[in-house]
Residue, then its C-alpha position, 0 to 999 in steps of 0.5 A: m499499499l502507498d503512503t498518501a504522500y506519494e503521487v502516482r502517474v500512469q502513462y501508455k505509449v501510443t504507437g501506429a496510426y495514433a503515434d503523433c496524437e497528444s491526447v487520446t480518450a477511450g469510451n466503453v459503451t456503444l449506444n447506437a449501431n447502424g442508426e439503431g439504439l443498443y439499450s442497456t439495463d443499467k439504470n444508474r445516472h451519472p454525468r455523461t459525455m457522448i460522441g457520435y457521427r450523423e449520416d453526413g459525417t458530422c460529428v456530435f458532442v453531447t455533455v450531460d451534467g449530474r450529481q447536483p440534485d440541488g440544481n436539477m442535474y441528475g445525469m443520464t442512464n445509458m438507455e436515455m443516452s442511447a435515445t438521445m443519440e438516436 
């Protein structure tokens, strides 16, 4: 176990087609495929960020605030995210 005074930094060397990238972000849920929603049974609400592409190639970014019930910002479930991207 590390003492709380230590700072840990994790790095991964990016190679291949992305070797020149300064920053890389990954995701873990596919919300839609071929225009169809892929619905999940996960009903947990969290702040979310979504990235998608329209048929014409336009990139769409969506950010949802959450965990702030005093401001009526509760986040979204995976099902709500899929419906939004549809």
